[in-house]
C-alpha positions as CSV (number, residue, x, y, z in Angstrom):
1,X,90.3,58.0,94.4
2,X,88.1,60.8,94.7
3,X,86.3,61.5,97.9
4,X,83.3,64.1,98.5
5,X,83.1,65.1,102.0
6,X,79.4,67.3,103.3
7,X,78.8,69.1,106.0
8,X,76.4,70.5,107.4
9,X,76.3,74.7,108.0
10,X,73.4,75.9,110.6
11,X,71.7,78.9,110.2
12,X,73.0,82.5,110.7
13,X,71.3,85.7,110.7
14,X,71.5,86.6,107.1
15,X,71.1,83.0,105.8
16,X,69.8,79.7,106.0
17,X,71.0,76.0,107.1
18,X,73.0,74.9,104.6
19,X,75.1,71.9,103.3
20,X,78.3,71.7,101.7
21,X,79.6,69.4,99.1
22,X,83.6,69.1,98.3
23,X,86.6,67.3,97.5
24,X,90.6,67.6,98.8
25,X,91.3,69.5,95.4
26,X,89.1,72.6,96.5
27,X,85.8,71.9,94.3
28,X,83.0,73.2,96.0
29,X,79.3,73.9,95.9
30,X,76.7,75.4,98.6
31,X,72.8,74.4,98.9
32,X,69.6,75.6,101.3
33,X,69.3,72.8,102.6
34,X,66.7,70.6,102.0
35,X,64.1,70.3,104.5
36,X,61.7,68.0,102.6
37,X,64.0,65.4,103.2
38,X,65.4,62.6,104.9
39,X,69.4,63.5,106.6
40,X,71.0,61.2,103.9
41,X,68.9,62.1,100.9
42,X,69.6,65.9,102.1
43,X,73.3,64.6,101.5
44,X,73.0,63.5,98.2
45,X,71.8,66.7,96.8
46,X,74.7,68.5,97.8
47,X,76.9,65.7,96.2
48,X,74.5,65.6,92.8
49,X,75.0,69.2,92.6
50,X,79.0,68.9,92.9
51,X,78.8,65.8,90.4
52,X,76.7,68.1,88.1
53,X,78.9,71.0,88.3
54,X,82.1,69.0,87.9
55,X,80.8,66.6,85.0
56,X,81.0,63.4,87.4
57,X,79.3,60.1,87.2
58,X,79.8,56.6,88.7
59,X,78.5,54.6,91.8
60,X,79.1,56.1,95.3
61,X,79.1,54.5,98.9
62,X,78.2,56.5,102.0
63,X,79.2,56.9,105.1
64,X,79.2,58.8,108.1
65,X,81.0,60.7,110.1
66,X,81.0,63.0,113.3
67,X,79.2,65.8,113.6
68,X,76.0,64.7,111.7
69,X,78.3,65.1,108.1
70,X,78.8,62.0,105.7
71,X,81.4,61.1,103.0
72,X,80.8,59.5,99.4
73,X,83.4,57.4,97.6
74,X,83.6,56.1,94.2
75,X,82.6,52.5,93.7
76,X,84.3,50.8,91.5
77,X,81.6,48.3,88.8
78,X,82.2,46.7,85.6
79,X,81.0,48.6,82.9
80,X,76.7,46.5,82.8
81,X,76.2,47.0,86.2
82,X,73.7,50.3,86.9
83,X,72.2,51.0,90.2
84,X,68.7,53.1,89.7
85,X,69.1,56.8,91.3
86,X,68.4,57.0,95.2
87,X,70.1,54.9,97.8
88,X,70.6,51.4,97.7
89,X,72.0,50.4,100.3
90,X,73.9,53.1,101.3
91,X,74.6,53.3,97.4
92,X,74.2,56.0,94.7
93,X,74.1,55.8,91.5
94,X,74.7,59.2,90.3
95,X,74.3,60.0,86.8
96,X,74.2,64.0,86.0
97,X,72.4,63.5,83.0
98,X,69.3,61.8,84.7
99,X,69.6,64.0,87.4
100,X,69.9,67.2,86.2
101,X,65.7,68.3,86.5
102,X,65.7,67.3,89.8
103,X,68.6,68.0,91.1
104,X,67.6,71.9,89.9
105,X,64.5,71.5,91.7
106,X,66.2,70.5,95.1
107,X,68.3,73.6,94.3
108,X,66.1,76.9,94.2
């Protein structure tokens, strides 16, 4: 089972706040912190960027980790069960083809 972790990275003298999404295989993306989103949606934006990069799709469940970080894991459903994009009781439906345009707007 693939697990994606997100980590908040505070500002430095040269870069603003960022969120890094990564897995245990060394795949990762780092995005500027999307201040227009709440905490969960900001972390989900980083996860969505990683899913776009890796061409991953499915339903994810999220949970809180220490220090304001989050963990996302894939949830198994039947082939006909679908969830809308966004948060649904801590479930995220990830379909990069449907969310690509929105994700590009967040990553700017």
